[in-house]
C-alpha positions in Angstrom: -133.8 140.4 69.4 -133.6 144.1 69.8 -132.8 145.3 73.4 -133.6 148.8 74.6 -132.4 150.1 77.9 -133.6 153.2 79.8 -130.3 154.1 81.2 -128.8 156.6 83.7 -125.0 156.6 83.2 -124.5 158.0 86.7 -126.3 155.0 88.3 -124.1 152.0 89.3 -126.9 149.5 88.8 -127.6 150.9 85.4 -123.9 150.7 84.4 -123.7 147.2 85.8 -126.8 146.1 83.8 -125.5 147.5 80.6 -122.1 145.8 81.1 -123.8 142.5 81.8 -125.9 142.7 78.7 -122.9 143.5 76.6 -121.0 140.6 78.2 -123.8 138.4 77.0 -123.3 139.6 73.5 -126.5 141.8 73.3 -126.5 144.8 71.2 -128.2 147.3 73.4 -129.8 150.5 72.2 -129.3 152.9 75.1 -131.8 155.7 75.9 -130.7 158.2 78.5 -134.2 158.6 79.9 -133.3 161.7 81.9 -132.4 163.7 78.8 -134.9 161.9 76.5 -137.8 161.3 78.8 -140.4 158.7 78.0 -143.9 160.1 77.4 -147.0 158.9 79.2 -147.8 156.3 76.5 -144.3 154.9 76.7 -144.5 154.7 80.5 -147.9 152.9 80.3 -146.4 150.5 77.8 -143.4 149.9 80.1 -145.8 149.2 83.0 -147.6 146.6 80.9 -144.4 145.0 79.7 -143.1 144.8 83.3 -146.4 143.3 84.5 -146.9 146.2 87.0 -150.5 147.2 87.8 -149.3 149.9 90.2 -147.2 152.8 88.7 -145.4 153.1 92.0 -143.6 149.8 91.2 -141.7 151.8 88.5 -141.2 154.9 90.7 -138.3 155.9 92.9 -140.3 156.4 96.0 -137.3 157.4 98.0 -136.5 160.3 95.7 -136.8 163.7 97.4 -139.1 164.9 94.6 -141.5 162.1 95.3 -141.9 163.4 98.8 -142.0 167.0 97.8 -144.8 166.3 95.3 -146.7 164.3 98.0 -147.1 161.4 95.5 -147.5 158.9 98.4 -151.0 160.5 98.9 -152.0 160.2 95.2 -154.5 157.5 94.4 -155.1 158.1 90.7 -152.5 156.1 88.6 -152.8 158.6 85.7 -151.4 161.3 88.0 -148.5 159.1 88.9 -147.7 158.3 85.2 -147.9 162.0 84.4 -145.5 162.8 87.2 -143.0 160.3 85.8 -143.3 161.7 82.3 -142.8 165.3 83.6 -140.1 164.3 86.0 -138.2 161.3 84.7 -135.9 161.3 87.8 -138.9 159.6 89.4 -138.5 156.5 87.1 -136.7 153.6 88.6 -133.7 152.5 86.6 -132.6 150.7 84.6 -135.5 149.3 82.6 -134.6 146.8 79.9 -137.0 146.0 77.1 -136.7 142.9 74.8 -139.5 142.1 72.5 -142.8 142.5 74.4 -141.1 141.9 77.8 -139.3 144.2 80.2 -137.4 143.9 83.4 -135.9 146.2 86.0 -132.1 145.8 86.4 -132.4 145.5 90.2 -130.4 143.4 90.6 -128.7 143.6 87.1 -129.1 139.8 86.7 -132.9 140.2 86.7 -132.8 141.3 83.1 -131.3 138.0 81.9 -134.8 136.4 82.2 -136.1 138.4 79.2 -133.2 138.0 76.8 
């Protein structure tokens, strides 16, 4: 199975998740989502694969930019998805995709359920 990971190499959880997948023998295609940001359609697809009905479940709500943009006040999910596409720092990491499923690597072991 092909495994894709939205990865931030500066994030310890992201590095731990990648190491865990490699330990399990998975060939992981890594996408540095900060420099190669997912577009709105990819974010919507990720939300679907994760089983998240609220885009905030994929957002780093503790991020300073989240507060600066006053996203806690936003009701429209399309605006939240657009904010993540325009500012990928708002996307929680890491996200691992395997087939039609996805999981957040928080904790890293959570991704083992989809491989």
